[in-house]
C-alpha positions in Angstrom: 0.0 0.0 0.0 2.8 2.4 0.9 4.7 1.6 -2.3 1.6 2.1 -4.4 0.9 5.4 -2.6 4.4 6.7 -3.2 4.4 5.8 -6.9 1.0 7.5 -7.2 2.5 10.6 -5.7 5.5 10.4 -8.1 3.2 10.0 -11.0 1.0 13.0 -10.0 4.1 15.1 -9.3 5.6 14.2 -12.7 2.4 15.2 -14.4 2.2 18.5 -12.6 5.9 19.1 -13.4 5.5 18.5 -17.1 2.4 20.5 -17.4 3.3 23.5 -15.3 6.9 23.6 -14.0 8.9 22.6 -17.0 12.0 20.6 -17.4 13.9 21.3 -14.2 11.0 20.1 -11.9 10.6 16.9 -13.9 14.3 16.2 -13.3 13.7 16.7 -9.6 10.8 14.3 -9.3 12.2 11.5 -11.5 15.5 11.6 -9.6 13.5 11.0 -6.4 11.4 8.2 -7.9 14.2 6.4 -9.7 17.9 6.6 -9.1 17.4 8.6 -5.9 15.2 5.9 -4.4 17.7 3.2 -5.1 20.5 5.3 -3.7 18.6 6.0 -0.5 17.8 2.3 0.0 21.5 1.5 -0.2 22.4 4.4 2.1 19.8 3.4 4.7 20.9 -0.3 4.8 24.6 0.8 4.9 23.9 3.1 7.9 22.0 0.3 9.7 24.7 -2.4 9.1 27.7 -0.1 9.8 26.7 2.2 12.7 29.5 4.5 13.9 30.4 4.8 17.6 27.9 7.5 18.3 25.1 5.7 16.6 25.9 2.5 18.5 25.8 4.4 21.8 22.5 6.0 20.9 21.0 2.5 20.0 22.3 1.2 23.4 20.6 4.0 25.3 17.4 3.6 23.4 17.4 -0.1 24.1 17.9 0.6 27.8 15.1 3.1 27.9 12.8 0.8 26.0 13.6 -2.0 28.5 12.8 0.3 31.4 9.5 1.3 29.8 8.5 -2.3 29.2 8.7 -2.9 32.9 6.3 -0.1 33.7 4.2 -0.2 30.5 1.1 -1.4 32.3 1.5 1.3 35.1 1.7 4.0 32.5 -1.3 2.5 30.6 -3.4 2.4 33.9 -2.5 6.1 34.5 -3.7 7.2 31.1 -6.9 5.1 31.2 -7.8 6.2 34.7 -7.5 9.9 33.7 -9.3 9.5 30.4 -12.2 11.9 29.8 -14.6 12.6 26.9 -12.5 15.7 26.0 -9.3 13.6 25.9 -11.1 11.0 23.8 -12.2 13.5 21.2 -8.8 15.1 21.0 -7.2 11.6 20.9 -9.4 10.5 18.1 -8.6 13.7 16.1 -4.9 13.2 16.6 -5.1 9.5 15.6 -6.9 10.6 12.3 -4.2 13.2 11.6 -1.4 10.7 12.2 -2.9 7.9 10.1 -0.9 6.7 7.0 -3.6 8.1 4.7 -3.7 11.5 6.3 0.1 11.9 6.4 0.3 10.8 2.8 -2.4 13.3 1.7 -0.5 15.9 3.6 2.7 15.1 1.8 1.0 15.3 -1.5 -0.4 18.7 -0.6 3.1 19.8 0.4 4.5 18.6 -2.9 1.8 20.5 -4.8 2.7 23.6 -2.8 6.3 23.1 -3.6 5.6 22.9 -7.3 3.5 26.1 -7.1 6.2 27.9 -5.2 8.8 26.6 -7.7 7.0 28.4 -10.5 7.7 31.6 -8.6 11.3 30.7 -8.0 10.9 30.2 -4.3 10.0 26.6 -3.9 13.1 24.5 -4.7 14.0 23.9 -1.1 10.3 23.3 -0.1 9.7 20.9 -3.0 12.8 18.9 -2.2 11.8 18.7 1.5 8.3 17.6 0.7 9.6 14.9 -1.7 12.0 13.8 1.0 9.2 13.7 3.6 7.1 11.5 1.3 10.1 9.2 0.8 10.7 9.1 4.5 7.1 8.0 5.0 7.5 5.3 2.4 10.6 3.8 4.1 9.1 4.2 7.5 5.8 2.4 6.6 7.8 -0.5 5.1 10.1 -0.9 8.1 7.3 -0.4 10.6 5.2 -3.1 8.9 8.1 -5.5 8.9 8.8 -5.0 12.6 5.1 -5.3 13.5 4.9 -8.6 11.5 8.1 -10.0 13.1 7.4 -9.0 16.7 3.6 -9.5 16.7 2.9 -7.8 20.0 -0.8 -7.6 21.1 -2.3 -4.2 21.6 -3.2 -3.1 25.2 -6.9 -3.0 24.4 -6.7 -6.8 23.6 -6.5 -7.4 27.3 -3.7 -9.9 27.1 -1.0 -7.9 28.9 2.3 -6.4 27.9 4.1 -9.7 27.2 1.6 -11.2 24.8 3.3 -11.8 21.4 2.2 -13.6 18.2 5.1 -13.3 15.8 4.6 -13.5 12.0 0.8 -13.3 12.4 -0.2 -10.0 10.8 1.0 -6.5 10.1 -1.2 -4.8 12.7 0.7 -5.5 15.8 1.3 -2.9 18.6 5.1 -2.7 18.4 6.2 -0.3 17.1 3.6 2.5 16.8 3.1 3.4 13.2 1.6 6.8 14.1 4.7 7.7 16.1 7.0 6.4 13.4 5.5 8.3 10.5 4.9 11.6 12.4 8.5 11.6 13.7 9.9 10.8 10.3 8.1 13.7 8.7 9.1 16.0 11.7 12.7 15.0 11.5 12.9 15.9 7.8 11.4 19.3 8.1 13.3 20.1 11.4 16.5 19.2 9.6 15.9 21.5 6.7 14.4 24.6 8.4 15.3 26.7 11.4 13.0 27.9 14.3 10.2 27.6 14.9 9.7 24.7 12.5 11.6 22.1 14.7 9.6 23.0 17.8 6.3 22.9 15.9 7.1 19.7 14.0 8.3 17.7 17.0 5.5 19.0 19.3 2.9 17.7 16.8 4.7 14.4 16.5 4.8 14.0 20.3 1.0 14.8 20.6 0.2 12.3 17.9 2.4 9.7 19.5 0.9 10.1 23.0 -2.6 9.7 21.6 -1.8 6.1 20.9 -1.3 5.5 24.7 -4.3 7.6 25.7 -6.6 5.8 23.3 -5.3 2.4 24.5 -3.9 1.5 21.1 -0.3 1.3 22.2 2.0 0.8 25.2 4.5 3.5 26.0 7.4 1.3 24.8 5.6 0.9 21.4 5.5 4.7 21.1 9.2 5.1 22.0 10.2 2.5 19.5 8.1 4.0 16.7 9.4 7.5 17.5 13.0 6.3 17.4 12.5 4.5 14.1 10.8 7.4 12.4 13.3 9.9 13.8 16.2 7.8 12.6 14.7 7.3 9.1 14.1 11.0 8.7 17.6 11.9 9.9 19.4 9.3 7.8 17.6 10.4 4.6 18.3 14.0 5.3 22.0 13.2 5.8 22.0 11.2 2.6 20.7 14.1 0.6 23.2 16.5 2.2 26.0 14.1 1.2 25.2 13.1 -2.4 27.6 10.7 -4.0 28.9 11.1 -7.5 26.8 9.1 -9.9 25.6 8.9 -13.5 21.8 9.2 -14.1 19.8 8.8 -17.3 16.6 10.8 -17.0 13.7 11.7 -19.2 12.9 15.3 -19.9 10.1 17.3 -21.4 10.9 20.4 -23.5 9.8 23.8 -22.3 7.3 24.0 -25.2 5.9 20.6 -24.1 6.0 19.3 -27.7 8.6 16.7 -27.3 10.3 14.3 -24.9 13.8 12.8 -24.7 16.5 11.5 -22.5 19.4 13.2 -20.9 22.6 11.8 -19.3 23.6 13.6 -16.2 26.7 13.2 -13.9 26.5 14.6 -10.4 29.8 15.6 -8.8 
């Protein structure tokens, strides 16, 4: 589903580029959908398989924090459910809707459209690149979150089976990690990395609220939320780092002429 959604986004963006933004925007979209996507996949797996000393230390700290949260997961859950009110329910439902895969994807599509419009006015290059990167971060995050959910198979708290009930390789709708936390932090990390204040504060505040709604609505344990937030944050940061450090490469890309009466191929080498 996530792959289909991303390809749909790329198709829409390419159409908009060719119709309204001209050759340069088409280059931008196709690079994200083709060679750029393959490069990012290689970069992400390389970073995961060869963490540096700082990354390894961060992973160890997160594992320790997650282990501590698992111990008190049910206490945290009881606190949230005991203090649950109708107002909190309404706010929580609203935040869960905002943080759903469909809503975040639609939001990213809207941002891509805004970036294309701004690009026509010579102000949207950075915004368009950031929106495309945010969409790509969601794609990778959805795939990784689904794989971990399927592998771990943790029951949700509202199933009533406790914090240590697991059914690995059963379905892709497990509790661990939180998909809402993952995708919201992935998007927040991308925009926070590309823009200065107040964007980081606003982006991460929204991500925290969306993430906590999973606990308040009894959909996730606190450790699920921490794991999802860490996964999404890492995905957004790694992709941002990848695009700040482009490697030299050849690329064969289609282009549409400015008059939109012909198409062709161009060979590009990025230094």
